[in-house]
C-alpha positions in Angstrom: -11.7 -11.8 39.1 -9.0 -9.3 40.0 -5.8 -11.0 41.2 -7.3 -14.4 41.5 -7.4 -17.7 39.6 -8.4 -17.4 35.9 -10.7 -20.4 36.4 -14.4 -19.3 36.1 -15.9 -22.7 36.9 -14.9 -26.3 37.4 -16.9 -29.0 35.5 -16.6 -32.5 36.9 -19.6 -34.2 35.1 -22.1 -33.7 32.3 -23.1 -30.1 32.8 -23.7 -28.4 29.4 -25.2 -25.1 28.0 -23.7 -23.2 30.9 -22.7 -19.6 30.2 -20.4 -17.4 32.3 -19.9 -13.7 31.8 -16.8 -12.0 33.2 -16.9 -8.2 33.3 -13.3 -7.6 34.5 -10.3 -9.9 34.9 -6.5 -9.5 35.2 -6.1 -11.8 32.2 -7.7 -12.6 28.8 -7.2 -16.3 29.6 -10.3 -16.8 31.8 -11.6 -20.3 31.2 -13.4 -23.4 32.6 -11.6 -26.3 34.2 -12.7 -29.7 32.9 -11.6 -32.5 35.3 -10.9 -36.0 34.3 -14.5 -37.0 35.3 -16.1 -34.4 33.0 -17.9 -36.1 30.1 -19.6 -33.2 28.3 -18.5 -29.9 26.8 -20.8 -27.3 25.2 -20.2 -24.4 27.7 -19.0 -20.9 27.1 -17.1 -18.1 28.9 -17.7 -14.5 27.8 -14.8 -12.3 28.7 -16.2 -8.8 28.2 -13.2 -6.9 29.7 -12.1 -4.0 27.5 -13.8 -5.2 24.3 -17.4 -6.3 24.9 -18.4 -5.6 21.3 -15.8 -8.2 20.2 -18.2 -10.9 21.3 -20.9 -9.6 19.1 -18.9 -9.1 15.9 -18.8 -11.1 12.7 -16.0 -11.4 10.2 -16.1 -8.8 7.4 -12.9 -10.0 5.8 -9.9 -12.1 6.6 -6.4 -13.1 5.4 -5.7 -16.1 7.5 -2.3 -16.7 5.8 -0.5 -13.7 4.6 2.4 -15.7 3.3 0.1 -17.7 1.0 -1.6 -14.5 -0.2 1.6 -12.6 -0.9 2.7 -11.5 -4.4 5.5 -9.6 -6.1 4.2 -6.1 -6.9 7.6 -5.5 -8.6 11.1 -6.8 -8.4 11.6 -5.2 -5.0 8.1 -4.8 -3.6 5.7 -7.3 -2.0 1.9 -7.0 -1.6 -0.9 -9.1 -0.1 -4.3 -10.0 -1.6 -7.2 -8.1 0.0 -4.9 -5.8 1.9 -3.5 -2.3 1.4 0.2 -2.0 2.1 1.0 0.9 4.4 3.9 3.3 4.7 4.2 5.4 7.9 7.0 7.6 6.7 6.5 11.3 5.8 4.4 11.7 2.6 2.8 14.5 0.7 -0.2 12.3 -0.4 -3.6 13.3 1.0 -6.1 10.9 -0.7 -7.2 7.4 -0.1 -5.7 6.3 -3.5 -2.4 8.1 -2.8 -2.1 6.5 0.7 -2.9 2.9 -0.4 -0.1 0.9 -2.0 -0.5 -2.5 -3.8 3.0 -3.4 -2.5 6.1 -1.8 -1.1 9.7 -2.6 -0.3 10.7 -3.1 3.3 8.8 -6.4 3.4 10.4 -9.9 3.2 8.8 -13.3 3.0 9.7 -15.8 5.7 8.9 -19.5 6.0 5.5 -18.7 7.7 4.8 -15.0 7.4 5.9 -11.6 6.2 8.6 -9.6 8.0 7.6 -6.0 8.0 10.0 -3.1 8.7 9.0 -0.7 11.4 7.6 1.8 9.0 5.5 -0.8 7.1 2.1 -2.2 7.8 -0.9 -4.0 6.4 -4.5 -2.8 6.5 -8.1 -3.5 5.4 -9.8 -0.6 3.6 -13.4 -0.3 4.7 -16.4 1.9 3.9 -17.3 3.5 7.2 -20.0 5.8 6.0 -22.6 3.9 8.1 -20.6 1.2 9.9 -18.6 2.8 12.7 -17.4 0.0 15.0 -14.9 -2.7 14.2 -12.4 -5.0 15.7 -9.1 -6.1 14.3 -7.4 -9.4 15.2 -3.8 -10.0 14.2 -1.4 -12.9 14.7 2.4 -12.7 14.6 4.4 -15.8 13.9 4.8 -17.8 17.1 2.0 -15.9 18.8 4.4 -13.3 20.1 3.4 -9.8 21.2 4.1 -6.9 19.0 2.8 -4.4 16.4 0.6 -1.4 17.0 -3.0 -0.8 15.9 -3.1 1.8 13.0 -6.1 3.6 11.6 -6.1 6.2 8.9 -9.4 8.0 8.1 -10.9 9.8 5.1 -13.9 11.9 4.3 -16.6 11.3 1.7 -14.4 12.7 -1.1 -11.6 10.2 0.0 -9.4 13.0 1.4 -7.5 12.2 4.5 -8.8 13.7 7.8 -5.9 15.0 9.8 -5.8 15.1 13.6 -9.5 15.7 14.2 -10.6 14.9 17.8 -13.0 12.0 18.1 -12.2 10.5 14.7 -10.6 7.3 16.1 -11.2 5.7 19.5 -10.0 2.3 20.7 -11.1 0.3 23.7 -7.7 -0.7 25.2 -5.4 2.1 24.3 -5.2 5.8 23.6 -4.9 6.4 19.9 -2.1 8.9 19.1 -1.9 11.2 16.1 1.1 10.4 13.9 1.8 13.5 11.8 4.3 11.9 9.4 1.9 9.0 8.7 -1.2 11.1 8.6 -2.9 8.5 10.8 -3.6 7.3 14.3 -1.5 4.6 16.0 -2.0 2.9 19.4 -0.1 4.4 22.2 1.5 1.1 23.2 2.7 -2.2 21.7 -0.1 -4.8 21.6 0.5 -7.4 24.2 -1.4 -9.9 26.3 0.2 -8.8 29.5 -0.9 -5.2 28.9 -4.5 -6.3 28.2 -4.5 -4.3 24.9 -4.2 -7.1 22.3 -7.9 -7.4 21.9 -9.5 -4.1 21.0 -12.6 -2.6 19.4 -12.3 0.5 17.2 -14.8 3.3 16.7 -14.5 6.0 14.0 -16.3 9.4 14.1 -19.4 10.5 12.3 -17.4 12.4 9.5 -15.3 9.3 8.6 -16.4 7.8 5.3 -13.5 5.4 4.7 -10.8 4.0 6.9 -7.6 1.9 6.7 -7.6 -0.4 9.7 -4.5 -2.4 10.2 -1.2 -3.1 12.0 2.2 -1.4 11.8 5.5 -2.4 13.2 6.3 1.1 14.6 8.7 -0.1 17.4 10.6 -2.5 15.1 10.1 -5.3 12.7 7.1 -7.6 13.1 6.6 -11.0 11.4 2.9 -10.9 10.5 1.0 -14.1 9.8 -2.7 -13.4 9.9 -5.2 -10.5 9.9 -8.9 -10.5 10.4 -11.5 -7.6 10.5 -14.8 -7.9 12.3 -17.9 -5.7 12.3 -21.2 -5.5 14.1 -23.9 -8.0 12.8 -26.4 -5.3 11.8 -24.2 -3.8 9.1 -22.3 -5.2 6.2 -19.9 -2.5 4.9 -17.8 -3.0 1.8 -14.2 -3.9 2.3 -12.5 -2.2 -0.6 -9.8 -3.8 -2.8 -9.2 -4.8 -6.4 -11.6 -2.1 -7.7 -10.8 1.0 -9.9 -11.2 3.4 -7.0 -9.0 1.4 -4.7 -6.7 -0.8 -6.9 -4.9 -2.5 -4.0 -4.8 -6.0 -2.6 -4.9 -7.5 -6.0 -2.7 -9.6 -8.3 -4.8 -8.9 -11.4 -5.0 -5.7 -13.5 -7.0 -5.4 -16.7 -7.7 -2.9 -19.5 -9.8 -2.8 -22.7 -9.1 -0.7 -25.8 -10.3 -0.6 -29.4 -7.6 -1.8 -31.9 -7.9 -1.3 -35.6 -5.2 -3.6 -36.9 -3.5 -2.5 -40.2 -3.6 -4.8 -43.2 -1.4 -7.7 -42.4 0.4 -9.9 -45.0 1.1 -13.5 -44.1 3.6 -13.6 -41.3 3.4 -9.8 -40.7 3.1 -8.3 -37.3 1.7 -5.2 -35.7 2.4 -3.6 -32.3 0.4 -1.5 -29.8 1.0 -0.3 -26.3 -1.9 -0.5 -23.8 -1.9 1.3 -20.5 -2.5 -1.1 -17.6 -2.1 0.9 -14.4 -0.4 -1.2 -11.8 1.6 -3.4 -14.2 5.3 -3.9 -13.7 8.1 -5.6 -15.6 8.0 -9.3 -14.8 4.2 -9.5 -14.5 2.6 -12.3 -16.4 0.7 -10.7 -19.3 -1.8 -12.0 -21.9 -4.2 -10.5 -24.4 -7.3 -11.4 -26.5 -8.9 -9.8 -29.5 -12.7 -9.9 -30.2 -12.3 -11.2 -33.7 -13.9 -13.8 -35.9 -10.6 -15.0 -37.3 -8.5 -17.7 -35.8 -5.3 -16.6 -37.6 -4.2 -13.7 -35.3 -1.6 -14.8 -32.8 -1.3 -12.4 -29.9 1.7 -12.0 -27.5 1.7 -9.6 -24.6 4.6 -8.3 -22.5 4.7 -6.1 -19.4 6.9 -3.6 -21.2 7.4 -0.8 -18.7 5.6 0.4 -15.6 1.9 0.7 -16.4 2.4 -0.4 -20.0 1.8 -3.7 -21.8 3.0 -4.1 -25.4 0.9 -6.4 -27.5 2.1 -8.0 -30.8 -0.3 -9.4 -33.3 0.9 -11.8 -36.0 -0.9 -13.0 -39.1 -0.3 -16.8 -39.0 -2.5 -17.5 -42.1 -1.3 -17.8 -45.6 -3.2 -14.8 -46.9 -3.4 -11.0 -46.4 -6.3 -9.6 -44.5 -7.5 -6.4 -43.0 -9.7 -6.7 -39.9 -12.2 -4.1 -38.7 -11.6 -2.4 -35.3 -12.2 -4.8 -32.4 -11.9 -4.8 -28.6 -8.5 -5.7 -27.3 -8.5 -7.0 -23.7 -5.2 -7.1 -21.7 -4.6 -8.7 -18.3 -1.5 -8.8 -16.1 -1.1 -11.1 -13.1 1.4 -10.6 -10.4 3.7 -13.5 -9.6 3.3 -15.3 -6.3 6.2 -15.1 -3.8 7.9 -18.5 -4.0 
């Protein structure tokens, strides 16, 4: 179908269950033409150009609306549920945990999406110890072209693998090593006209974990949706909101043992609990595993990674409780 009409077939009547496979075309928009006399659908065109595996993949994870999934990591930073926030500037970090951020500055909420600066990106974090082939689909507000595919890879100890040949391949572009970012980015902007918007990605045998996402690189992009696909025979974990990869989450928790002192009526006691990831402005709450109903607990996101809990005796008597489990949770605020 080189340099010809994108119409694969013309249906004028009740034909159904027809399948058309196209191995090469000068456009992604190959299709069937249904005339005014057609009275049946149920037909399919398989465009296998550049990304045949993309027709065999299934969704591993998706964020179909980044704006709705956005939260305030801090007063100046924004993150997105299920996604790691990326920075492509020079960094000394060399581990998966050090190169995953729950939110960063340089991101602004718009009416439909998130406006990312050129050195910012969003990515899924996926276990690639067995699964090796993926596809990433992204959508910018208005369906415009833009953004570059970005893949950062790690070994089994979650240390970054730097510039190793064969670690990252893509179907529609040459992946280039980005020294400052310690990752691989596509050699060109993703665009329909360049036939590089739809791509499959393959990582090498030594890659145990990977960040697969989109970065601005050439300028700001207004990202609206992101989806990750994998082959049907494997179901790798997409990592977020877990202790080893605490990103892509609005909620952080901690549990400690608290032995309250003897409290007179109306007296209070304070304790500070480390809740890694908490920031001032987060919504905090606490609960104590206790048989009494007369302890009133108040929690505040006090400083970075610290929640202060105050217990007040609201009974009319003095009592001294035994040590009990104190649970603390902080929740990031939604972006209004």
